[in-house]
LUMBAVO-501761 format. One record per atom (N, C-alpha, C, CB): x, y, z; residue in one letter. Coordinates in pm, whole numbers, plus 50000, padded with zeros to 5 digits. Glycine has a CB too. Example, Ala and Ser with C-alpha at 12.3 -4.5 7.8 and 13.67 -1.06 7.14 Angstrom:
2
513194943150780A512304955050780A513204967050780A511314955350905A512854977550708S513674989450714S512905000350787S514084994050572S
This chain:
230
264854848830563M264594852830700M264954841630793M263144856830719M265484844430910P265744833731011P264364828331066P266654839631132P264404816031115V263224809431158V263434804431301V262874798031062V262434806431390A262474802131525A261264793531559A262554813931615A261484783131640I260424775731703I260374779831847I260634760531687I259224784031894I259054787632035I257904779732096I258804802832051I258244771932201T257144764932273T256564773632386T257654751432333T255304771132417G254634779032517G254534793132480G255304777932644G254124795632355A254274809032293A252974817132296A254754807632149A251924812732352S250674820332345S250554831232446S249534811432360S251384831232551K251314841432653K252654842032728K250154838532751K252744851632821G253894852432905G255194854432826G253984840132988G256254848632874L257574850832811L257604845932670L258654844032889L256964834432643G256964829632506G256384839032406G256254817132498G255234845132444R254604855132360R255454867332346R253274859032415R256104872132453A256964883632448A258174881032354A257434887132590A258784869132367L259904865832282L259494865732135L260494852332321L258314860032108A257784859531970A257604873931918A256424851731965A257114882631999E256934896731960E258294902831923E256264904932076E259324900132016G260624905831990G261264901031861G261524902832104G261094888231834L261714882531713L260944886331589L261804867231723L259664886831597A258814891131482A259164905531442A257274889931519A259384914031539A259704927731513A261084928831437A259734935531647A261884918631454R263204918131388R263144910931256R264224911231477R261984906531212G261834899931087G261954884631085G262804905230998G261944878631207W262024864531214W260704857831175W262434860431351W260724846731102D259624838331081D259494828831198D259754830930951D258264825431232L258014818731363L257124806431349L257374828431461L257434796331423V256584785031454V256284784831597V257214772031412V255004786631631L254574788531771L253794776331816L253694801431785L254084772331936D253424760832003D252744765832134D254484749332035D251584759832166A250974761632297A249934750232314A250304776132310A249494748532435R248564737732459R247154740932431R248674733232594R246844753732403T245534758132369T245524765332235T244994766932477T244364768932191A244254776032065A244614790732074A242884774632015A245084795132192R245344809532211R246504813832122R245644812932361R247394804832085E248504809232002E248034813731862E249534798031990E246804809631824E246324814231695E246044829531704E245034806231652E245564834331818E245434848731836E246794855631835E244714851731967E247804849331898A249114855031897A249624855431753A250054847131988A249444845131676A249914844831537A249344856031454A249564831631474A248034858331474A247414868731398A248014882331427A245944869031424A248314884631556A248944897631598A250374898231543A248944899031758A251104887631554L252514887931511L252674889631359L253224875031555L251714884231289A251764885731143A251734900131096A250624878331082A251294909031186G251284923231154G252674928931135G250564930731262G253714921631176H255094926431155H255594922331017H256044920831264H254704915830942G255094911530801G255854898730794G255924922030736G255944891230902T256634878430905T255634866930886T257414876731037T256184855430851R255354843430840R255254837130975R255924833430737R254054833131012V253824827331142V252974814631135V253154837431232V253464803631180E252724791331187E252364788231330E253524780031125E251074786731362A250634784031501A250024770231507A249594794831550A250654761631594L250264747731605L249934744631747L251364738331553L248604743231780P248294738631917P248644724131937P246814740731947P249104721432054G249444707832091G250204707032223G250254701531983G250614694932255D251334692232378D252744688232343D250644681232461D253724695632393V255144692532358V255624678932404V256044702932416V254894672632494T255274659432533T254884648932431T254694656132663T254114652832329D253674644032220D254714644532110D252254648232165D255314633632081A256364632731977A255804637031837A256924617931971A254564633431811A253994637531681A253874652531672A252614631131660A253484658731781H253374673431777H254764679931758H252704678831908H255784674531828R257144680031806R257534678631663R258184673031893R257224667331599G257504665531457G256784675631371G257124651831415G255554678931407E254804689231332E255474703031345E253334689931382E255964706431462L256654719231481L257874720231390L257084720931629L258674709431396V259904710131311V259574709931163V260854698531344V258534701931131G258114701530988G257634715330939G256974691030967G256934722531020A256524736030985A257704745430972A255544741231087A258714744031058A259914752031051A260674748630922A260804749631175A260724735930887R261424731930764R260744738530641R261434716130749R259444739430640R258774745130522R259004760030513R257264742230528R259374766130628L259684780430625L261184783230595L259284786730759L261884772130580G263364773830540G264294766730639G263774789330535G263724761230747G264544754230846G264774762530972G265894750530785G264714756331088P264874764231212P266334768331232P264374756131335P266504781031270D267794786131314D267844786931467D268074800031251D266704787131533L266644788431675L265464780031729L266504803231715L265754772631833V264694765431911V264694770932050V264934749731915V263504775932090V263374781032227V262404771732303V262854796032228V262934765132408H262004756332484H261584764632608H262714742032526H260394770032596N259804778732702N258714772232780N259274791332641N258064762032719A256964755332785A257394749532917A256394744632698A256534751133018S256984745833154S255744740833227S257744757133244S255984731133315A254964726233408A255574726933549A254504711333372A254694730333643L255174732833784L255284719933864L254194742433859L254474710033837G254414698233912G253244697634014G255694696533981G252864709934059A251684711334145A251314725934141A251954706334294A250024728634143E249514742434134E248474744034246E248884745533991E248694752234349P249924758934380P251034749034422P249684769234489P252264754634438L253354746434477L253154741134618L254634754134466L253744728934640V253604722934774V254984717434816V252474711334776V255204715134944P256504709034988P256704695434925P256564707635143P257914690734921L258224677834860L257464666534929L259724675134865L257224667935061A256504657535132A255084655235075A256434661235280A254544665435005R253184664534955R253144665734798R252314675835021R254294665734741L254354667134590L253804654434522L255864669634543L252754654934446P252234643434377P253314638334281P250924647034302P253554625134287L254574619634198L254164620734049L254844605034234L252904620234024D252464622233887D252714636433842D251004618933872D252644646433938G252954659933903G254444661533879G252494669434010G255264654933954L256744655533926L257014649433791L257574648034037L256344638133760R256644631733629R256214641433519R255894617733613R255114648233536R254604657933434R255664669233417R253164664133479R256164674633530A257224685233519A258394680133445A257674690333657A258844668433475L260034662933404L259764660333258L260494650033470L258564655533226E258194652933083E258184666233004E256754645933073E257554676433061V257404688932986V258714696432984V256284697733046V259344697833098N260514706633112N261824701133066N260654710633250N261924687333069V263174680733032V263044671632913V263694672933148V262174661632921V262104651632812V261604658032683V261194639932851V260584666232693A260184672732573A261154682432510A258984679432598A261924689332598A262944698032550A263964690032467A263614705332667A264454678832521L265404670832450L264784664932324L265944659832539L263534660832331G262864654932214G262804664832099G261454650332250G262464677432133L262344687732031L263734690331965L261774701032093L264754691232053V266094693631999V266534682031913V267114695832113V266254669731952Q266644658631870Q265964659131733Q266324645531940Q264704663031729E263984663831606E264484674631515E262574665931633E264914685931578A265374697731503A266834697431470A265084710131579A267624688531535L269074689231531L269714688831389L269624678131610L269244680331301P269894680731168P269694694031099P269344669631078P268584700531114L268334713831057L269124724731129L266854717131062L269244723831258L270024733731333L271474732731292L269864731731485L272004720331270R273384718531233R273604725131093R273774703131233R272574725131008A272734730830875A272614746030871A271714724830783A272104751730979S271974766130989S273334772531006S271054770031104S273504784730953A274734792030968A274854797331111A274814803630865A273764798231183A273824803731320A272794796031407A273534819431321A272904782531409G271974774831483G272124777031637G272154760231448G271004778031706A271034780631846A269874774131918A271034795331871A270064770432040V269014764932129V268954772632255V269264750232160V267774776632300V267604783432428V266644774932510V267064798132410V267084771332633V266144765632728V265904775932838V266684752132788V264654778232869V264294788032970V264454781433109V262814793232949V265364786933188S265714781433313S265024789233428S267224781433329S265554788233551S264974794633664S266044795133771S263704787333712S265984805133860D266924804633976D266554793134070D266914818134055D265424787534059A265084775434137A265934763434094A263584772034120A266564764133977A267464753833935A268754753034016A267794755733794A269084764434078V270384764934151V270254769034294V271314774234085V269044773634337E268814777234474E267734767934532E268404792234485E267844765734664A266904756634733A265794764534796A267614748134839A264724766734724Y263554773434773Y262474763734818Y263024782534667Y261944765234936G260874756734980G259744757034884G260414760735113G259124745634857T257994742534770T258394742634623T256844752534793T259614747134587W259984747334444W260804735834410W260734759834407W260844725134490G261734713734467G261534705734340G261614704534576G260264702734308G260034695034184G260344703234061G258594690234177G259814715434057Y260104723933948Y261584727233933Y259324736133961Y262194730234048G263614733534041G264474721633996G264094738334177G264084709834036A264824697633989A264694696033840A264304684734060A263574698733789S263364697333641S264174707933565S261824698633605S264214719933622K265034730233555K266514727933572K264704743833608K266954722533681A268374718533698A268724707833596A268634713233842A267794698433570A268054687733476A268164693633333A266924676933483A267264702133296V267334707733156V268574716433142V266034716133121V268984723533247D270294731133243D271404721533209D270604738433381D271444710533279H272554701033256H272484694933116H272534689733361H271324691733068L271154687132929L271764697632831L269614684632897L271404710332853A271874721032767A273404721632771A271254734632809A273974720232895A275444721032902A276104709432825A275894720833052A275544697832838V276144686132766V275944687732618V275514672532814V274774692332575L274524694432434L275534704232377L273104699632411L275894714732449A276884724332404A278234717632382A277014735832504A278624707932464V279864701032446V279804691832324V280204693032571V278654685232306E278514675532196E278304682032061E277364666232224E277764694932063E277464702331940E278154715431943E275954704331921E279434715731924P280244728131943P279894739031841P281754724831934P279324735131722R279004744931622R277724752931658R278834738031488R276954747331747L275714754331788L276024763231910L274544744031822L275124772431933R275094779232063R273944773832140R274984794632049R274224770232265V273194764332348V273224772032482V273424748732368V272114779232507W272074788132618W270924784132712W271934802532570W271204782732839A270174781832945A270024795533004A270544771333057A268814800832997V268604814633035V267624815933148V268144822532917V268034822133258D267144824633369D266514838433351D267894823633504D265204839433326P264624852533297P264374860933426P263304850733219P264564854833545G264294862233666G262814862733700G264844876033653G262474869833805D261064870933844D260264878533739D260924877933981D259104873233706M258254879733607M256774878433650M258494873333465M255964887333602A254524886633622A253914877833511A253884901033623A253854864533540T253324855233446T252214846733511T254444846533392T251454840333426D250404831133477D251044819433548D249504826033362D252244815233503L252924804233568L253264807433713L254184800633492L253804819333735Y254124823433873Y252854824733956Y254894836733874Y251794830333898A250534831933973A249994818534012A249484839733892A250114808633925A249654794933958A250474788734064A249664786133836A251784791834064A252694786034158A252504791934301A254124788234108A252314804634309V252204811334438V251064821334429V253554818334478V249844816434430P248684825734407P248524836834515P247374817434402P249084834934634D248884845034736D249904855934736D248874838734866D250914854634644D251964864834632D251584875834531D253284858234589D251124886934580G250704897434487G251744908134469G249424903634534G253004905534513A254074915734493A254224919334343A255454910234550A254494931634312P254694935734174P255944929434118P254764950934162P255854925733992R256994919433919R257014924733779R256884903833918R258204925133719P258264930333581P257534922033482P259664931433536P257074928633374E256434920833272E257494913433188E255554929833184E257114902033128P258104894533051P258824902832943P257434882832987P258144912432885A258764920232777A260004927332822A257794930232721A260134929332954A261284936933008A262584929532990A261084939933155A262534915732978V263774907732971V264044903432827V263684895133063V263124906232740V263354901532598V264584907332539V262174905132507V264984920132569P266254925032516P267474916632557P266464939132560P267394910132671G268524901432711G268594889032620G268374897032861G267484883132586F267494872232489F267994876432354F266144866532475F267534887832313L267994892832176L269454895632178L267224906032131L270034900432289R271394902832298R272244890132271R271674908432431R271734878832327L272434866432303L272504863532150L271724854932378L271404865732083L271354862831942L272254872231864L269924863831891L272344884831911D273184894831840D274694891631864D272834909631890D275014888731986E276434887632020E276954873332017E276674893432158E276064863532025R276454849132028R277604845932119R276804844431891R277454849132249P278554845232339P278624830032352P278374851732479P279654825632422A279774811132441A278544804432498A280904808332528A278324791932464S277244784332519S277434784732676S277244769232459S276314784932746G276364784732892G275054789532951G277514793432944G275144792433080R273984797133156R274054812333175R273894790033293R272954819333145Y272924833733158Y271684838533227Y273034840033025Y271784850033287G270624856733347G270134867933257G270964862133486G268904867233217A268384877233122A268424891933182A266904873433082A268104893633307P268144906933359P269584913033355P267604906933501P270594904733385A271984909533369A272314913133230A272934899333414A271844905033134L272124908332991L271484921632949L271604897032899L270254924033003V269584936532973V270394948233024V268184936733034V270994946233143E271744957033204E273154958433149E271804954933351E273544949633053G274824950232992G275924943333063G275184963532973G275544934833162R276584927233234R276814913533174R276224925633379R
């Protein structure tokens, strides 16, 4: 069975992706900052797959090593999904008031930890017949939205890391994927006064699965467009 590591997997998009992969028979290593991923693991195991749930912080090198070690015991990771994200401030604030410690946290979680996990997993991904890396991006990485500057800068940075990794590791597929607007706790924390309806994360999971099925060239993709067949 193929094996995936998914960070930030206890809720939102990470949980939805885990559900989609488990339904296809993937074995999973799940990460989250709380013990909630143990509940997710119990539910996902109902698909008959092996699920390892490891609470921890992806900015901790030892925790990243534990994630990769667990994937190795399952046969080695074929896919690493960096979904864990930090906003930099909750709710979001203009750059003039963005706490620098918050910006550092966003960069550590969204960029440094993503690279650290890939570095840890890279020898095993190279050995996979279909090794792939997904970094979850945002339209804030390419558009200038007020109050989204710190978060957007971190997502732009991880997009660029993904693009360079694709050049340096041509045997792998490296995709930066913008999932579009979703009803998630992250968005609610970012803009708590915005109660407009948004799609559930499960709605874009078919777009991520299409990447795995078709393995297009490494690059940046929009999950909603993939769902629509574009």
